[in-house]
N, C-alpha and C positions, 0 to 999 in steps of 0.2 A: 621478183627472187633479182640481187644482183651476180653480176660473174665478178668476179678478182682475177688479176691478172697481170705477169708483167710483160712490158715491148718493147724489146730489143728494138733499137734507132740503128739507119744506115751508119751515121756517125757517132756510135761509139756510147750515145746516150740508150740508160734504160730507165724506162715511162711506167711506171706500179696504176695501175690502171681500175675504174668498178665501169661496168658496164652493166647494159640490160636490154635486150630485143632481140631479133634474130637478124645475123651476118647476110647482107646481101639488100634489105631495106634502107631506107634510104635514112641519113645518119645525121643524127643530133650531135655535138660534139659543146659540151660543159666546162667552162676553163674557173679553177676560184681563185680567190685573192689570199692575205693575210690578214689574221695568224690563222689562217683555214685550212682544210684536202680538201680533197674530190669529195671524200662521204656528205661533205656537204650539200652536196646534188643528189642524193638517193632516192628521196623521194620523185623527182624532178624524172629520172630516171628509171623508175617502173612506172608513173602515170603514162607518161609518151611513148613510150615503149607498148599500152594495151591499144588492142584495136580498136577500141573507141576511138582514141587519143590520135591516132593518130599509123601504131603501129613501125615506130623507128627505133631503128640502132641510138643506142644513145649510149652517146662513151661519155667518162667526163675521166681526165688524165691527173694525177699528180702531180705537177709541175715539178721538173727542175730543182731538186733544191729539198723538196718534201717529201715525207713519210719513206715509204722503199723505192725511190725515185732518186738514179746516182745525184750525190751531191757533189761537183765537184769542189776543192779548198777553194781555187784560184775565185776570187768576189770581181774580177774579168769576165769569168765564163756564165754571170748572171746576164748582161747586158743581153738591152734584146734585141739584138741580130740573133743571137745564140738559143732563146727562150723563140722568135718566130722558125727556126730550122726545126726545132724539137716538133711544136704543133706543125705545120708543113709536113714532115713525114709522118708521122700521125696518121696526118689527112690522107697520106697519099696509102697509107697501108688501111685503114678501114673503107677506102674507094672515094677517089676526089670528084664529082665537091661533094659539099657540106648541106647538108637541105637549109642547114645554119650553121650557125658558130652562137653559142650563150656565153655570156663571162660577166663576171662581178669583180669589183674593184680591180688587184692589180693583173685578175685575166685578162679584164677588160683593156688593159693597156698594149698585152700583149695583140688581143683581139682588131682593137684597132689600128692598130701597124697589117697587123696582117689582110683586115680589108684595103686598108691601103695598098699596099705592095705588093700582094698575091691573090686581090679580085677573083681570081680566077676560080681560088679554090673553095671558095662558100657563094651561096644564093644569096644568103638574106644574113643579119645581122640583128643582133640579139642581146642591149647593153641592157646593165640592168648597177646603179649607183657607179659608176667606172666615168669619170672625165676624160672626155675628147681633149686630144692635145693640144689644140688648138685653144679652147676659152679656158684648160686650165693654167697654160702659162701667162695667156693674157691675165687672169686675178693672183696666178700668182706674180706675177713685177708689179699689179696694180691697186687689187684689193687687201686695205689693210687686215677687209674680216678673214678671209680665205688665209691668208697670212698666218695672223693668228690659228687659225681652223688647221694648218696645217704646220707648226708649230714642232707636234710631235715628228716627223720625219728626222727633225736633226738629234731627237737621241736616239732613234731608231739608226739610224750611225755613228756611234759609238761605239770605241774599240770594245768598253765593257756592258754595252747593251742586253747581250746577254743574263750576265751574273746582276746585272740587279732588275730583267724580266722573271727573270726565276725569284726571287727575293719572295717569302715568305704566302708559297707556292702561289707563282705566279699572279700575283696583285695584281700588278699596275695592266693585267694582259686581260682580267676579268674586270678590269675600270672599262676596257677599249669598248666590253659588250654593254656594258651602265651607263654609257655617256647619255644618253636620252629618256634611260627608265630602268626600275626593278629586272627588265627581261625575266618573264617569269619562264620564258623559252627553254631560257639555261638551267637544265635538267639535271639531277646528280650524274643521271648514265653518258648527258652529252659531256658535262664540264672532263670526264674520264675519260671522252673519246681525244677529246679535245690537250687533254695532258698528254695522254700517249702520244699524238704528232709531234709536241712542245719536245717532249723527252728525247725522242729521235733527233727530230730534226728543225731547231728553233734557229740556230744558225744558215741552215739554207735559206728563209724565208725572209732574215733580218739580211741576206746579202746581194736582195733586192734594190733595197735602198741605197745598201754601199754603192752598187753601180750604175742606179742612176743618180743622174745631177738635180732631176728634176723635181725641189724639195727650195722652198725660199729661203732668199741666199739670206748670210752672216757675214759676219767681220773676219775678210779673211775668206770669204766665201760666197763668192757672186752666183754660185745654184741654177736657176731658172734664169736672172737676169743678165745672164753670157746667150743664154739658148733663144735664136731667131731661127725657126725655119721655115723652110719656101710656102706657099702656097700650096702646092700638088704633091708635099711629103703631107697636106691637112684633110685632103677631098677624101667623099666618101661614096660610092656608085653603089652602094648596095643596099637595096630594099631593107633599111635600120630601123628595130624600133630600140627607144630608153626608154626605161621603165625608173623615173626618179623619188626615191622615196625624201618626202620632203625636208625631215625631222635630221635628216643626217648631220651628225656635228662637228666632222671631217669634212664634207665634201656640201658646200654651202650650195642653195638651191640656184645662185646667181650662176655657176657653173654649164647650163642647160641655156643660158642666153645667150643667143647667136649661133647655135649650133642649125640653126637652116641655112645660115650659111656656107657650107661645111660640107651637108648634109640633103641634097635634093630631096631624098624620098625618103624624109625623114615622119615616122611616130610618135612623138611625144606624151606620155602618159605620168603626167606628175601625183603623187599616192600623198593625199594626206598622212600625217596619224602614222605614220612608218617612218622609222631609219635604216642607218646602211645596213641594218639584219637583216632585212623585209624578208632574203631569198628562208631565212629562221622563223622572220613572223609570221608571217601571213603565206604560208608554201599555194595554199587554193588559190590565191589572186595569181599571187605570180605564173601560175599553173593555166591558170583564165586566160589570161590577157597575153601570156606568149601561147597560149594554145588558136585565140586566133587571128593573131597574128599569122602566126605558122599555116594558117589558112584560108587567107584573105589571098 
């Protein structure tokens, strides 16, 4: 059973959340990416709330800008420092530290930073196809293949991106899901859930890209080429699981090369035959790998 609630945070932001499991149990928190929303984690929330799977308190917020969460108009309000503030406040309300922070895509960008800057808020970190900032910056600067795979980011920051993405019943967004194949998991009912999120909050999701310089360089925009991060901003001291679907069309396998230099307690599992949308494609496999990591 999924509970839905609005959580007011001390700094004036409200997050619409989905949860399963009893308050007071060890907490797992799940962070979604773009162009998704918290509902993508429902199967995981129910799975890990069951006693036989750990009996956790499982919480998935809609990040700021999404669904019924606060949607600031100012693009600057979508910078990582504000996103971290939201998640840190929610963790405190749920009862820090988390047993594990689980994240995918843009949720992972938040999770990597939180694990680096506020490691006391979680005991473990699990990342699903979200590049570590060190390897992502490296490849955005030096890998023509990753630069080409990430070229869509420059489209998403355009001022007319909403208008173009809404054309022909969100044709371009459906193509994101089908870059690797037919996506049989994308049923009509699931498509409708996505439409409802995009109808309400597409701009919020796009503002994450507009607020960040982490994208390939282009004429007049040095983007990632202008970013240098000190080593201390890249190291992760928490035990960390990285699940990497190897057929991700946007985030190439090279992004996992060299992770061990930043994460001493790294468990890396490469999943062949799966795309960026592995949480939809193979939920049982994701749950199995995550469950093993949580109980290790």
